[in-house]
C-alpha positions as CSV (number, residue, x, y, z in Angstrom):
1,Q,5.1,-28.8,-5.7
2,V,5.8,-25.1,-5.7
3,Q,3.5,-22.8,-3.1
4,L,3.7,-19.4,-2.2
5,V,1.4,-18.4,0.7
6,E,0.7,-15.1,1.3
7,S,-0.7,-13.7,4.6
8,G,-1.0,-10.7,6.7
9,G,-3.7,-8.8,4.8
10,G,-6.9,-7.1,6.5
11,L,-8.8,-4.1,7.2
12,V,-7.0,-0.8,7.9
13,Q,-7.7,2.8,8.5
14,P,-6.2,5.7,6.0
15,G,-2.4,6.5,7.3
16,G,-2.3,3.2,9.1
17,S,0.3,0.2,8.5
18,L,0.2,-3.3,7.1
19,R,2.8,-6.0,6.8
20,L,2.3,-8.6,4.2
21,S,4.5,-12.1,4.0
22,C,5.1,-14.5,1.4
23,A,6.2,-18.5,2.6
24,A,7.7,-20.0,-0.4
25,S,7.9,-24.1,-0.2
26,G,9.0,-25.9,-3.1
27,I,11.9,-23.7,-4.5
28,I,14.9,-21.8,-3.3
29,M,13.6,-18.2,-3.2
30,R,17.0,-16.7,-3.0
31,N,17.7,-17.8,-6.9
32,Y,14.5,-16.2,-8.0
33,V,13.3,-12.7,-9.0
34,M,10.5,-11.5,-6.1
35,D,8.1,-9.4,-7.2
36,W,4.7,-8.0,-5.5
37,Y,2.2,-7.4,-7.6
38,R,-2.0,-6.3,-6.3
39,Q,-5.1,-6.0,-8.2
40,A,-8.2,-3.9,-7.1
41,P,-11.7,-4.7,-7.9
42,G,-12.0,-3.9,-12.1
43,K,-8.4,-3.4,-13.1
44,Q,-6.0,-4.7,-13.9
45,R,-2.8,-6.5,-12.3
46,E,-0.4,-3.6,-11.4
47,F,3.0,-4.1,-10.2
48,I,4.4,-3.0,-7.0
49,A,7.5,-4.2,-6.0
50,S,10.5,-6.0,-7.0
51,L,13.4,-8.3,-5.3
52,T,16.2,-9.1,-7.8
53,L,18.4,-11.8,-7.5
54,G,21.3,-9.3,-6.1
55,S,20.3,-6.4,-3.5
56,D,18.4,-4.1,-6.1
57,I,15.1,-3.3,-5.1
58,N,12.5,-1.6,-7.3
59,Y,9.1,0.1,-6.6
60,A,6.1,1.5,-8.4
61,D,6.0,5.2,-8.5
62,S,2.8,4.6,-6.6
63,V,4.4,3.1,-3.4
64,K,7.8,4.6,-3.6
65,G,8.8,6.1,-0.1
66,R,5.4,4.6,1.5
67,F,6.1,0.4,1.2
68,T,9.3,-1.2,1.4
69,A,9.6,-4.7,0.4
70,S,12.4,-7.2,1.8
71,R,13.5,-10.8,1.9
72,D,14.9,-13.4,4.4
73,N,16.1,-16.2,2.5
74,A,17.0,-18.1,5.7
75,K,13.5,-18.1,6.2
76,N,12.3,-18.3,2.4
77,T,9.9,-15.2,2.8
78,V,9.4,-12.0,1.3
79,Y,7.5,-9.0,3.3
80,L,5.8,-6.2,2.1
81,Q,6.0,-3.4,4.6
82,M,3.1,-0.9,3.7
83,N,3.1,2.6,5.5
84,S,0.9,5.6,5.1
85,L,-1.9,3.5,3.6
86,K,-4.5,5.1,1.2
87,P,-8.0,3.8,0.2
88,E,-6.5,3.7,-3.2
89,D,-4.2,0.7,-2.0
90,T,-7.2,-1.3,-1.6
91,A,-6.5,-4.7,-3.6
92,V,-5.7,-8.2,-3.5
93,Y,-1.7,-8.5,-3.3
94,Y,-0.1,-11.0,-4.8
95,C,4.0,-12.4,-4.5
96,N,5.6,-13.6,-7.5
97,S,8.7,-15.8,-8.1
98,W,9.8,-16.4,-11.1
99,R,13.2,-17.2,-13.4
100,S,13.8,-17.9,-16.9
101,S,10.5,-20.1,-17.8
102,E,9.5,-20.6,-14.3
103,D,6.6,-18.7,-13.1
104,Y,5.0,-19.3,-9.7
105,W,1.8,-17.0,-7.9
106,G,0.7,-16.9,-4.9
107,Q,-3.0,-16.8,-4.1
108,G,-3.2,-13.5,-2.9
109,T,-4.3,-11.7,0.2
110,Q,-7.2,-9.2,0.7
111,V,-6.2,-5.3,1.5
112,T,-8.8,-3.2,2.7
113,V,-7.9,0.4,3.4
114,S,-11.0,2.4,4.6
115,S,-12.3,4.3,7.8
């Protein structure tokens, strides 16, 4: 059974930082594309970052320069370091692993940016 478990969300003030983690079980993460998405209330799910099977990492324009995605294959975990957070970054953040016909999602972790 495949599980993706996100953690690290919480309440942070504007300008602050958070580091999200997504730990996988049931798959070998280095064999999958690992993506981060977020969904704000009343909005569609939005792509944030993608860690490809190679070394490429792609970011949405809205987070480029502020967010950094990484993976630790030894721990079967991906991370999303979020700096210079803004109120508009408030959302539930999800990790997604996929390859060919396989597609797995975590349950999400809430990030709230507010003073």
